[in-house]
CHARMM internal coordinates of N, CA and C (Angstrom, degrees):
IC EDIT
DIST 1 N 1 CA 1.4458
DIST 1 CA 1 C 1.5275
ANGL 1 N 1 CA 1 C 109.20
DIST 1 C 2 N 1.2945
ANGL 1 CA 1 C 2 N 112.84
DIHE 1 N 1 CA 1 C 2 N 165.87
DIST 2 N 2 CA 1.5055
ANGL 1 C 2 N 2 CA 119.96
DIHE 1 CA 1 C 2 N 2 CA -179.81
DIST 2 CA 2 C 1.5540
ANGL 2 N 2 CA 2 C 108.10
DIHE 1 C 2 N 2 CA 2 C -123.00
DIST 2 C 3 N 1.2977
ANGL 2 CA 2 C 3 N 113.09
DIHE 2 N 2 CA 2 C 3 N 132.43
DIST 3 N 3 CA 1.4546
ANGL 2 C 3 N 3 CA 122.65
DIHE 2 CA 2 C 3 N 3 CA 171.86
DIST 3 CA 3 C 1.4749
ANGL 3 N 3 CA 3 C 108.35
DIHE 2 C 3 N 3 CA 3 C -75.85
DIST 3 C 4 N 1.3354
ANGL 3 CA 3 C 4 N 119.34
DIHE 3 N 3 CA 3 C 4 N 98.69
DIST 4 N 4 CA 1.4160
ANGL 3 C 4 N 4 CA 121.35
DIHE 3 CA 3 C 4 N 4 CA -172.48
DIST 4 CA 4 C 1.5751
ANGL 4 N 4 CA 4 C 113.88
DIHE 3 C 4 N 4 CA 4 C -65.26
DIST 4 C 5 N 1.3103
ANGL 4 CA 4 C 5 N 116.51
DIHE 4 N 4 CA 4 C 5 N -15.30
DIST 5 N 5 CA 1.4800
ANGL 4 C 5 N 5 CA 120.31
DIHE 4 CA 4 C 5 N 5 CA 176.28
DIST 5 CA 5 C 1.5302
ANGL 5 N 5 CA 5 C 110.32
DIHE 4 C 5 N 5 CA 5 C -72.37
DIST 5 C 6 N 1.2818
ANGL 5 CA 5 C 6 N 118.67
DIHE 5 N 5 CA 5 C 6 N -32.87
DIST 6 N 6 CA 1.4645
ANGL 5 C 6 N 6 CA 124.22
DIHE 5 CA 5 C 6 N 6 CA -170.48
DIST 6 CA 6 C 1.5433
ANGL 6 N 6 CA 6 C 111.87
DIHE 5 C 6 N 6 CA 6 C -120.80
DIST 6 C 7 N 1.2959
ANGL 6 CA 6 C 7 N 119.12
DIHE 6 N 6 CA 6 C 7 N -23.53
DIST 7 N 7 CA 1.4403
ANGL 6 C 7 N 7 CA 121.37
DIHE 6 CA 6 C 7 N 7 CA -175.01
DIST 7 CA 7 C 1.4789
ANGL 7 N 7 CA 7 C 115.81
DIHE 6 C 7 N 7 CA 7 C 86.35
DIST 7 C 8 N 1.3340
ANGL 7 CA 7 C 8 N 115.73
DIHE 7 N 7 CA 7 C 8 N 2.33
DIST 8 N 8 CA 1.4635
ANGL 7 C 8 N 8 CA 122.42
DIHE 7 CA 7 C 8 N 8 CA -177.84
DIST 8 CA 8 C 1.5377
ANGL 8 N 8 CA 8 C 109.43
DIHE 7 C 8 N 8 CA 8 C -77.47
DIST 8 C 9 N 1.3167
ANGL 8 CA 8 C 9 N 113.13
DIHE 8 N 8 CA 8 C 9 N 134.75
DIST 9 N 9 CA 1.5052
ANGL 8 C 9 N 9 CA 122.74
DIHE 8 CA 8 C 9 N 9 CA 174.01
DIST 9 CA 9 C 1.4800
ANGL 9 N 9 CA 9 C 110.18
DIHE 8 C 9 N 9 CA 9 C -86.43
DIST 9 C 10 N 1.3218
ANGL 9 CA 9 C 10 N 117.32
DIHE 9 N 9 CA 9 C 10 N 139.09
DIST 10 N 10 CA 1.4961
ANGL 9 C 10 N 10 CA 119.13
DIHE 9 CA 9 C 10 N 10 CA 176.19
DIST 10 CA 10 C 1.5485
ANGL 10 N 10 CA 10 C 110.93
DIHE 9 C 10 N 10 CA 10 C -155.47
DIST 10 C 11 N 1.3087
ANGL 10 CA 10 C 11 N 113.98
DIHE 10 N 10 CA 10 C 11 N 160.52
DIST 11 N 11 CA 1.3889
ANGL 10 C 11 N 11 CA 122.30
DIHE 10 CA 10 C 11 N 11 CA 177.64
DIST 11 CA 11 C 1.5554
ANGL 11 N 11 CA 11 C 109.02
DIHE 10 C 11 N 11 CA 11 C -93.44
DIST 11 C 12 N 1.2906
ANGL 11 CA 11 C 12 N 116.30
DIHE 11 N 11 CA 11 C 12 N 131.17
DIST 12 N 12 CA 1.4429
ANGL 11 C 12 N 12 CA 119.45
DIHE 11 CA 11 C 12 N 12 CA 176.55
DIST 12 CA 12 C 1.4765
ANGL 12 N 12 CA 12 C 112.14
DIHE 11 C 12 N 12 CA 12 C -64.35
DIST 12 C 13 N 1.3527
ANGL 12 CA 12 C 13 N 114.77
DIHE 12 N 12 CA 12 C 13 N 124.20
DIST 13 N 13 CA 1.4722
ANGL 12 C 13 N 13 CA 118.77
DIHE 12 CA 12 C 13 N 13 CA -177.09
DIST 13 CA 13 C 1.5713
ANGL 13 N 13 CA 13 C 109.84
DIHE 12 C 13 N 13 CA 13 C -109.42
DIST 13 C 14 N 1.2763
ANGL 13 CA 13 C 14 N 116.55
DIHE 13 N 13 CA 13 C 14 N -17.37
DIST 14 N 14 CA 1.5306
ANGL 13 C 14 N 14 CA 118.13
DIHE 13 CA 13 C 14 N 14 CA -177.31
DIST 14 CA 14 C 1.5250
ANGL 14 N 14 CA 14 C 109.52
DIHE 13 C 14 N 14 CA 14 C 158.46
DIST 14 C 15 N 1.3648
ANGL 14 CA 14 C 15 N 109.43
DIHE 14 N 14 CA 14 C 15 N -166.07
DIST 15 N 15 CA 1.4431
ANGL 14 C 15 N 15 CA 117.67
DIHE 14 CA 14 C 15 N 15 CA -178.42
DIST 15 CA 15 C 1.5280
ANGL 15 N 15 CA 15 C 107.68
DIHE 14 C 15 N 15 CA 15 C -128.27
DIST 15 C 16 N 1.2551
ANGL 15 CA 15 C 16 N 119.06
DIHE 15 N 15 CA 15 C 16 N 140.72
DIST 16 N 16 CA 1.4747
ANGL 15 C 16 N 16 CA 123.62
DIHE 15 CA 15 C 16 N 16 CA 174.97
DIST 16 CA 16 C 1.5347
ANGL 16 N 16 CA 16 C 106.30
DIHE 15 C 16 N 16 CA 16 C -133.59
DIST 16 C 17 N 1.3321
ANGL 16 CA 16 C 17 N 115.25
DIHE 16 N 16 CA 16 C 17 N 108.06
DIST 17 N 17 CA 1.3946
ANGL 16 C 17 N 17 CA 117.95
DIHE 16 CA 16 C 17 N 17 CA -178.60
DIST 17 CA 17 C 1.5187
ANGL 17 N 17 CA 17 C 110.63
DIHE 16 C 17 N 17 CA 17 C 64.20
DIST 17 C 18 N 1.3501
ANGL 17 CA 17 C 18 N 118.41
DIHE 17 N 17 CA 17 C 18 N -131.13
DIST 18 N 18 CA 1.4134
ANGL 17 C 18 N 18 CA 122.32
DIHE 17 CA 17 C 18 N 18 CA 178.97
DIST 18 CA 18 C 1.5167
ANGL 18 N 18 CA 18 C 113.18
DIHE 17 C 18 N 18 CA 18 C -85.57
DIST 18 C 19 N 1.3398
ANGL 18 CA 18 C 19 N 118.61
DIHE 18 N 18 CA 18 C 19 N 2.06
DIST 19 N 19 CA 1.4824
ANGL 18 C 19 N 19 CA 121.49
DIHE 18 CA 18 C 19 N 19 CA -173.55
DIST 19 CA 19 C 1.5522
ANGL 19 N 19 CA 19 C 111.96
DIHE 18 C 19 N 19 CA 19 C -109.05
DIST 19 C 20 N 1.3507
ANGL 19 CA 19 C 20 N 110.95
DIHE 19 N 19 CA 19 C 20 N 154.60
DIST 20 N 20 CA 1.4707
ANGL 19 C 20 N 20 CA 118.19
DIHE 19 CA 19 C 20 N 20 CA 172.66
DIST 20 CA 20 C 1.5232
ANGL 20 N 20 CA 20 C 106.11
DIHE 19 C 20 N 20 CA 20 C -100.94
DIST 20 C 21 N 1.3189
ANGL 20 CA 20 C 21 N 118.90
DIHE 20 N 20 CA 20 C 21 N 135.73
DIST 21 N 21 CA 1.4277
ANGL 20 C 21 N 21 CA 121.71
DIHE 20 CA 20 C 21 N 21 CA -178.70
DIST 21 CA 21 C 1.5563
ANGL 21 N 21 CA 21 C 109.31
DIHE 20 C 21 N 21 CA 21 C -97.83
DIST 21 C 22 N 1.3457
ANGL 21 CA 21 C 22 N 115.33
DIHE 21 N 21 CA 21 C 22 N 128.42
DIST 22 N 22 CA 1.4476
ANGL 21 C 22 N 22 CA 123.17
DIHE 21 CA 21 C 22 N 22 CA 177.63
DIST 22 CA 22 C 1.4979
ANGL 22 N 22 CA 22 C 109.61
DIHE 21 C 22 N 22 CA 22 C -113.08
DIST 22 C 23 N 1.2869
ANGL 22 CA 22 C 23 N 117.50
DIHE 22 N 22 CA 22 C 23 N 148.61
DIST 23 N 23 CA 1.4909
ANGL 22 C 23 N 23 CA 124.22
DIHE 22 CA 22 C 23 N 23 CA 175.48
DIST 23 CA 23 C 1.5249
ANGL 23 N 23 CA 23 C 107.04
DIHE 22 C 23 N 23 CA 23 C -126.62
DIST 23 C 24 N 1.3149
ANGL 23 CA 23 C 24 N 116.76
DIHE 23 N 23 CA 23 C 24 N 137.11
DIST 24 N 24 CA 1.4804
ANGL 23 C 24 N 24 CA 120.55
DIHE 23 CA 23 C 24 N 24 CA 178.76
DIST 24 CA 24 C 1.5168
ANGL 24 N 24 CA 24 C 111.86
DIHE 23 C 24 N 24 CA 24 C -57.07
DIST 24 C 25 N 1.3272
ANGL 24 CA 24 C 25 N 121.27
DIHE 24 N 24 CA 24 C 25 N 146.43
DIST 25 N 25 CA 1.4702
ANGL 24 C 25 N 25 CA 122.83
DIHE 24 CA 24 C 25 N 25 CA -179.60
DIST 25 CA 25 C 1.5607
ANGL 25 N 25 CA 25 C 113.29
DIHE 24 C 25 N 25 CA 25 C -56.19
DIST 25 C 26 N 1.3186
ANGL 25 CA 25 C 26 N 117.99
DIHE 25 N 25 CA 25 C 26 N -32.94
DIST 26 N 26 CA 1.4366
ANGL 25 C 26 N 26 CA 121.07
DIHE 25 CA 25 C 26 N 26 CA 179.82
DIST 26 CA 26 C 1.4852
ANGL 26 N 26 CA 26 C 112.88
DIHE 25 C 26 N 26 CA 26 C -84.70
DIST 26 C 27 N 1.3165
ANGL 26 CA 26 C 27 N 117.78
DIHE 26 N 26 CA 26 C 27 N 4.03
DIST 27 N 27 CA 1.4657
ANGL 26 C 27 N 27 CA 119.20
DIHE 26 CA 26 C 27 N 27 CA -178.43
DIST 27 CA 27 C 1.5335
ANGL 27 N 27 CA 27 C 108.96
DIHE 26 C 27 N 27 CA 27 C 93.93
DIST 27 C 28 N 1.2464
ANGL 27 CA 27 C 28 N 115.82
DIHE 27 N 27 CA 27 C 28 N 162.64
DIST 28 N 28 CA 1.4505
ANGL 27 C 28 N 28 CA 121.61
DIHE 27 CA 27 C 28 N 28 CA 178.99
DIST 28 CA 28 C 1.5197
ANGL 28 N 28 CA 28 C 113.14
DIHE 27 C 28 N 28 CA 28 C 132.81
DIST 28 C 29 N 1.2846
ANGL 28 CA 28 C 29 N 116.35
DIHE 28 N 28 CA 28 C 29 N -164.42
DIST 29 N 29 CA 1.4604
ANGL 28 C 29 N 29 CA 122.20
DIHE 28 CA 28 C 29 N 29 CA -172.68
DIST 29 CA 29 C 1.5556
ANGL 29 N 29 CA 29 C 107.68
DIHE 28 C 29 N 29 CA 29 C -75.03
DIST 29 C 30 N 1.3129
ANGL 29 CA 29 C 30 N 113.92
DIHE 29 N 29 CA 29 C 30 N 136.34
DIST 30 N 30 CA 1.4711
ANGL 29 C 30 N 30 CA 120.74
DIHE 29 CA 29 C 30 N 30 CA 171.88
DIST 30 CA 30 C 1.4691
ANGL 30 N 30 CA 30 C 109.97
DIHE 29 C 30 N 30 CA 30 C -71.76
DIST 30 C 31 N 1.3789
ANGL 30 CA 30 C 31 N 112.69
DIHE 30 N 30 CA 30 C 31 N 156.18
DIST 31 N 31 CA 1.4641
ANGL 30 C 31 N 31 CA 116.84
DIHE 30 CA 30 C 31 N 31 CA 172.76
DIST 31 CA 31 C 1.5384
ANGL 31 N 31 CA 31 C 108.56
DIHE 30 C 31 N 31 CA 31 C -137.55
DIST 31 C 32 N 1.3252
ANGL 31 CA 31 C 32 N 114.86
DIHE 31 N 31 CA 31 C 32 N 153.97
DIST 32 N 32 CA 1.4898
ANGL 31 C 32 N 32 CA 120.97
DIHE 31 CA 31 C 32 N 32 CA -178.12
DIST 32 CA 32 C 1.5085
ANGL 32 N 32 CA 32 C 110.74
DIHE 31 C 32 N 32 CA 32 C -87.77
DIST 32 C 33 N 1.3535
ANGL 32 CA 32 C 33 N 115.42
DIHE 32 N 32 CA 32 C 33 N 140.99
DIST 33 N 33 CA 1.5031
ANGL 32 C 33 N 33 CA 121.66
DIHE 32 CA 32 C 33 N 33 CA 176.03
DIST 33 CA 33 C 1.4642
ANGL 33 N 33 CA 33 C 108.63
DIHE 32 C 33 N 33 CA 33 C -136.39
DIST 33 C 34 N 1.3478
ANGL 33 CA 33 C 34 N 116.36
DIHE 33 N 33 CA 33 C 34 N 132.52
DIST 34 N 34 CA 1.4710
ANGL 33 C 34 N 34 CA 115.71
DIHE 33 CA 33 C 34 N 34 CA 173.58
DIST 34 CA 34 C 1.4853
ANGL 34 N 34 CA 34 C 110.79
DIHE 33 C 34 N 34 CA 34 C -66.89
DIST 34 C 35 N 1.2889
ANGL 34 CA 34 C 35 N 119.35
DIHE 34 N 34 CA 34 C 35 N 142.89
DIST 35 N 35 CA 1.4562
ANGL 34 C 35 N 35 CA 123.88
DIHE 34 CA 34 C 35 N 35 CA -175.82
DIST 35 CA 35 C 1.5203
ANGL 35 N 35 CA 35 C 114.63
DIHE 34 C 35 N 35 CA 35 C -53.95
DIST 35 C 36 N 1.3139
ANGL 35 CA 35 C 36 N 114.66
DIHE 35 N 35 CA 35 C 36 N -35.39
DIST 36 N 36 CA 1.4836
ANGL 35 C 36 N 36 CA 117.50
DIHE 35 CA 35 C 36 N 36 CA 179.51
DIST 36 CA 36 C 1.5580
ANGL 36 N 36 CA 36 C 114.18
DIHE 35 C 36 N 36 CA 36 C -75.43
DIST 36 C 37 N 1.3512
ANGL 36 CA 36 C 37 N 116.01
DIHE 36 N 36 CA 36 C 37 N -2.02
DIST 37 N 37 CA 1.4600
ANGL 36 C 37 N 37 CA 121.11
DIHE 36 CA 36 C 37 N 37 CA 177.69
DIST 37 CA 37 C 1.5177
ANGL 37 N 37 CA 37 C 111.04
DIHE 36 C 37 N 37 CA 37 C -106.15
DIST 37 C 38 N 1.3009
ANGL 37 CA 37 C 38 N 118.28
DIHE 37 N 37 CA 37 C 38 N 11.81
DIST 38 N 38 CA 1.4959
ANGL 37 C 38 N 38 CA 123.76
DIHE 37 CA 37 C 38 N 38 CA 176.02
DIST 38 CA 38 C 1.4765
ANGL 38 N 38 CA 38 C 111.35
DIHE 37 C 38 N 38 CA 38 C -96.17
DIST 38 C 39 N 1.3110
ANGL 38 CA 38 C 39 N 115.03
DIHE 38 N 38 CA 38 C 39 N 146.34
DIST 39 N 39 CA 1.4561
ANGL 38 C 39 N 39 CA 120.25
DIHE 38 CA 38 C 39 N 39 CA 171.43
DIST 39 CA 39 C 1.5256
ANGL 39 N 39 CA 39 C 110.53
DIHE 38 C 39 N 39 CA 39 C -146.41
DIST 39 C 40 N 1.3192
ANGL 39 CA 39 C 40 N 118.38
DIHE 39 N 39 CA 39 C 40 N 160.02
DIST 40 N 40 CA 1.4556
ANGL 39 C 40 N 40 CA 123.45
DIHE 39 CA 39 C 40 N 40 CA 177.14
DIST 40 CA 40 C 1.5440
ANGL 40 N 40 CA 40 C 107.00
DIHE 39 C 40 N 40 CA 40 C -69.38
DIST 40 C 41 N 1.3388
ANGL 40 CA 40 C 41 N 118.00
DIHE 40 N 40 CA 40 C 41 N 142.37
DIST 41 N 41 CA 1.4506
ANGL 40 C 41 N 41 CA 120.14
DIHE 40 CA 40 C 41 N 41 CA 176.54
DIST 41 CA 41 C 1.5269
ANGL 41 N 41 CA 41 C 110.42
DIHE 40 C 41 N 41 CA 41 C -72.86
DIST 41 C 42 N 1.3591
ANGL 41 CA 41 C 42 N 114.57
DIHE 41 N 41 CA 41 C 42 N 152.12
DIST 42 N 42 CA 1.3953
ANGL 41 C 42 N 42 CA 122.75
DIHE 41 CA 41 C 42 N 42 CA 172.64
DIST 42 CA 42 C 1.5320
ANGL 42 N 42 CA 42 C 107.87
DIHE 41 C 42 N 42 CA 42 C -67.59
DIST 42 C 43 N 1.3683
ANGL 42 CA 42 C 43 N 118.88
DIHE 42 N 42 CA 42 C 43 N 168.43
DIST 43 N 43 CA 1.4503
ANGL 42 C 43 N 43 CA 119.17
DIHE 42 CA 42 C 43 N 43 CA 176.90
DIST 43 CA 43 C 1.5101
ANGL 43 N 43 CA 43 C 110.13
DIHE 42 C 43 N 43 CA 43 C -63.37
DIST 43 C 44 N 1.2775
ANGL 43 CA 43 C 44 N 120.59
DIHE 43 N 43 CA 43 C 44 N -35.45
DIST 44 N 44 CA 1.4757
ANGL 43 C 44 N 44 CA 123.30
DIHE 43 CA 43 C 44 N 44 CA 180.00
DIST 44 CA 44 C 1.5311
ANGL 44 N 44 CA 44 C 108.93
DIHE 43 C 44 N 44 CA 44 C -67.23
DIST 44 C 45 N 1.3376
ANGL 44 CA 44 C 45 N 116.85
DIHE 44 N 44 CA 44 C 45 N -45.52
DIST 45 N 45 CA 1.4698
ANGL 44 C 45 N 45 CA 120.57
DIHE 44 CA 44 C 45 N 45 CA -179.72
DIST 45 CA 45 C 1.5362
ANGL 45 N 45 CA 45 C 110.57
DIHE 44 C 45 N 45 CA 45 C -61.74
DIST 45 C 46 N 1.3721
ANGL 45 CA 45 C 46 N 115.42
DIHE 45 N 45 CA 45 C 46 N -41.52
DIST 46 N 46 CA 1.4424
ANGL 45 C 46 N 46 CA 117.52
DIHE 45 CA 45 C 46 N 46 CA -178.97
DIST 46 CA 46 C 1.4789
ANGL 46 N 46 CA 46 C 111.05
DIHE 45 C 46 N 46 CA 46 C -65.49
DIST 46 C 47 N 1.3298
ANGL 46 CA 46 C 47 N 118.71
DIHE 46 N 46 CA 46 C 47 N -43.78
DIST 47 N 47 CA 1.4721
ANGL 46 C 47 N 47 CA 124.41
DIHE 46 CA 46 C 47 N 47 CA -179.82
DIST 47 CA 47 C 1.5077
ANGL 47 N 47 CA 47 C 106.78
DIHE 46 C 47 N 47 CA 47 C -61.15
DIST 47 C 48 N 1.2854
ANGL 47 CA 47 C 48 N 121.42
DIHE 47 N 47 CA 47 C 48 N -48.77
DIST 48 N 48 CA 1.4820
ANGL 47 C 48 N 48 CA 124.16
DIHE 47 CA 47 C 48 N 48 CA -179.14
DIST 48 CA 48 C 1.4939
ANGL 48 N 48 CA 48 C 109.96
DIHE 47 C 48 N 48 CA 48 C -56.91
DIST 48 C 49 N 1.3142
ANGL 48 CA 48 C 49 N 120.34
DIHE 48 N 48 CA 48 C 49 N -42.91
DIST 49 N 49 CA 1.4377
ANGL 48 C 49 N 49 CA 122.58
DIHE 48 CA 48 C 49 N 49 CA 177.15
DIST 49 CA 49 C 1.4888
ANGL 49 N 49 CA 49 C 112.74
DIHE 48 C 49 N 49 CA 49 C -64.05
DIST 49 C 50 N 1.3179
ANGL 49 CA 49 C 50 N 118.34
DIHE 49 N 49 CA 49 C 50 N -41.34
DIST 50 N 50 CA 1.4851
ANGL 49 C 50 N 50 CA 121.47
DIHE 49 CA 49 C 50 N 50 CA 175.80
DIST 50 CA 50 C 1.5271
ANGL 50 N 50 CA 50 C 110.94
DIHE 49 C 50 N 50 CA 50 C -61.33
DIST 50 C 51 N 1.2920
ANGL 50 CA 50 C 51 N 117.55
DIHE 50 N 50 CA 50 C 51 N -43.31
DIST 51 N 51 CA 1.4843
ANGL 50 C 51 N 51 CA 120.56
DIHE 50 CA 50 C 51 N 51 CA -175.49
DIST 51 CA 51 C 1.5477
ANGL 51 N 51 CA 51 C 104.64
DIHE 50 C 51 N 51 CA 51 C -65.59
DIST 51 C 52 N 1.3086
ANGL 51 CA 51 C 52 N 120.26
DIHE 51 N 51 CA 51 C 52 N -43.41
DIST 52 N 52 CA 1.4193
ANGL 51 C 52 N 52 CA 126.12
DIHE 51 CA 51 C 52 N 52 CA 179.32
DIST 52 CA 52 C 1.5290
ANGL 52 N 52 CA 52 C 110.45
DIHE 51 C 52 N 52 CA 52 C -52.76
DIST 52 C 53 N 1.3406
ANGL 52 CA 52 C 53 N 115.33
DIHE 52 N 52 CA 52 C 53 N -49.40
DIST 53 N 53 CA 1.4490
ANGL 52 C 53 N 53 CA 120.24
DIHE 52 CA 52 C 53 N 53 CA -179.33
DIST 53 CA 53 C 1.4804
ANGL 53 N 53 CA 53 C 111.38
DIHE 52 C 53 N 53 CA 53 C -65.16
DIST 53 C 54 N 1.3626
ANGL 53 CA 53 C 54 N 119.38
DIHE 53 N 53 CA 53 C 54 N -42.18
DIST 54 N 54 CA 1.4996
ANGL 53 C 54 N 54 CA 122.87
DIHE 53 CA 53 C 54 N 54 CA 177.72
DIST 54 CA 54 C 1.5313
ANGL 54 N 54 CA 54 C 109.93
DIHE 53 C 54 N 54 CA 54 C -63.58
DIST 54 C 55 N 1.3304
ANGL 54 CA 54 C 55 N 118.71
DIHE 54 N 54 CA 54 C 55 N -41.10
DIST 55 N 55 CA 1.4315
ANGL 54 C 55 N 55 CA 120.11
DIHE 54 CA 54 C 55 N 55 CA 179.30
DIST 55 CA 55 C 1.5190
ANGL 55 N 55 CA 55 C 111.38
DIHE 54 C 55 N 55 CA 55 C -63.04
DIST 55 C 56 N 1.3150
ANGL 55 CA 55 C 56 N 115.50
DIHE 55 N 55 CA 55 C 56 N -40.83
DIST 56 N 56 CA 1.4805
ANGL 55 C 56 N 56 CA 119.85
DIHE 55 CA 55 C 56 N 56 CA 177.33
DIST 56 CA 56 C 1.4581
ANGL 56 N 56 CA 56 C 111.40
DIHE 55 C 56 N 56 CA 56 C -57.99
DIST 56 C 57 N 1.3755
ANGL 56 CA 56 C 57 N 116.58
DIHE 56 N 56 CA 56 C 57 N -43.67
DIST 57 N 57 CA 1.4686
ANGL 56 C 57 N 57 CA 123.13
DIHE 56 CA 56 C 57 N 57 CA -178.67
DIST 57 CA 57 C 1.5039
ANGL 57 N 57 CA 57 C 111.86
DIHE 56 C 57 N 57 CA 57 C -59.88
DIST 57 C 58 N 1.3110
ANGL 57 CA 57 C 58 N 112.44
DIHE 57 N 57 CA 57 C 58 N -46.11
DIST 58 N 58 CA 1.5100
ANGL 57 C 58 N 58 CA 117.76
DIHE 57 CA 57 C 58 N 58 CA -172.87
DIST 58 CA 58 C 1.5398
ANGL 58 N 58 CA 58 C 112.58
DIHE 57 C 58 N 58 CA 58 C -78.50
DIST 58 C 59 N 1.2852
ANGL 58 CA 58 C 59 N 120.09
DIHE 58 N 58 CA 58 C 59 N -15.42
DIST 59 N 59 CA 1.4713
ANGL 58 C 59 N 59 CA 122.39
DIHE 58 CA 58 C 59 N 59 CA 179.24
DIST 59 CA 59 C 1.4969
ANGL 59 N 59 CA 59 C 112.78
DIHE 58 C 59 N 59 CA 59 C -85.54
DIST 59 C 60 N 1.3017
ANGL 59 CA 59 C 60 N 116.63
DIHE 59 N 59 CA 59 C 60 N -3.40
DIST 60 N 60 CA 1.5296
ANGL 59 C 60 N 60 CA 117.33
DIHE 59 CA 59 C 60 N 60 CA -179.21
DIST 60 CA 60 C 1.4713
ANGL 60 N 60 CA 60 C 109.43
DIHE 59 C 60 N 60 CA 60 C -83.31
END
COOR INIT
IC SEED 1 N 1 CA 1 C
IC BUILD
């Protein structure tokens, strides 16, 4: 999903109170997003996130 407020792409990790928690594709700290500020990623954003995940896997 994409945080429409910032344009950051993240994987949904859960819900905390009224917020959805997203985590960056490469890992890192989760952040809270109001549900009405979420949107589906574009094809380019989704591909970029998948590449980031693959790159992270191969660098280990």
